[in-house]
C-alpha positions in Angstrom: 0.1 -0.2 -0.1 1.2 3.4 -0.8 1.6 6.1 1.8 -1.2 8.7 2.0 -1.4 12.3 3.4 -3.4 13.3 6.6 -3.9 16.9 7.7 -4.9 17.8 11.1 -5.6 21.1 12.7 -5.1 21.6 16.3 -4.9 24.8 18.4 -4.3 27.0 15.3 -1.4 24.7 14.2 -1.7 22.6 10.9 0.1 19.4 10.9 0.7 17.5 7.5 1.4 13.9 8.0 2.0 10.9 5.7 0.9 7.5 6.7 2.5 4.4 5.6 1.1 0.7 6.2 3.7 -2.0 7.0 3.3 -5.6 7.8 3.4 -6.3 11.3 5.0 -9.6 12.7 2.4 -10.5 15.3 -0.6 -12.2 14.2 -0.4 -10.9 10.6 -1.5 -7.4 11.5 -0.5 -4.4 10.0 1.2 -1.5 11.7 0.9 2.2 10.8 3.8 4.4 10.6 3.4 8.5 10.7 5.8 10.8 9.1 5.9 14.5 9.4 8.3 16.5 7.3 9.9 13.1 6.3 10.6 12.3 10.0 9.1 9.2 11.8 7.0 10.7 14.6 4.4 7.9 15.6 3.2 4.3 15.0 -0.1 2.7 15.6 -1.4 -1.1 15.9 -5.1 -2.1 15.4 -6.5 -4.3 18.1 -8.8 -7.2 17.3 -11.6 -4.7 17.0 -9.7 -2.5 14.2 -9.3 0.2 16.8 -5.8 1.7 16.7 -3.5 2.1 19.7 -0.4 3.9 19.9 2.7 1.9 19.5 5.6 4.5 19.6 5.8 8.2 20.0 9.3 9.2 19.0 8.2 12.7 18.0 6.8 13.4 21.4 3.4 14.3 19.7 0.9 15.2 22.5 -1.7 12.5 23.2 -4.9 14.6 21.7 -2.9 14.9 18.4 -2.2 11.2 18.5 -6.0 10.3 19.1 -7.0 12.5 16.1 -4.5 10.8 14.0 -5.8 7.2 15.0 -9.2 8.6 14.2 -8.1 9.9 10.6 -6.3 6.8 10.2 -9.3 4.7 11.0 -11.5 6.8 8.6 -9.3 6.0 5.9 -10.0 2.4 6.2 -13.9 2.3 6.5 -14.2 -1.5 6.1 -11.9 -2.2 8.7 -8.0 -2.0 9.1 -7.6 -5.6 9.0 -10.0 -6.6 6.1 -7.3 -6.0 3.4 -5.3 -8.7 4.9 -8.1 -10.9 5.4 -9.1 -10.7 1.7 -5.5 -11.5 0.6 -5.6 -14.9 2.5 -8.8 -16.0 1.0 
């Protein structure tokens, strides 16, 4: 899957992120890595219900911004984050 852009406005600041999907080695799940200005700033992993959880926050992003990011990533995959992997296995 190709990386895709996500823009989030928070407290008059506009953040432009790029999200990449990477195969996660545990239970065949995907892991999402987030970049800002080319730097790796955060990653998320879906649970069994396709809700994203913060894996890492090397960019030191505040928690509210991370939750907004997770919401946008989940919205980008309306059929479920893990559905694309399940279809590939069929």
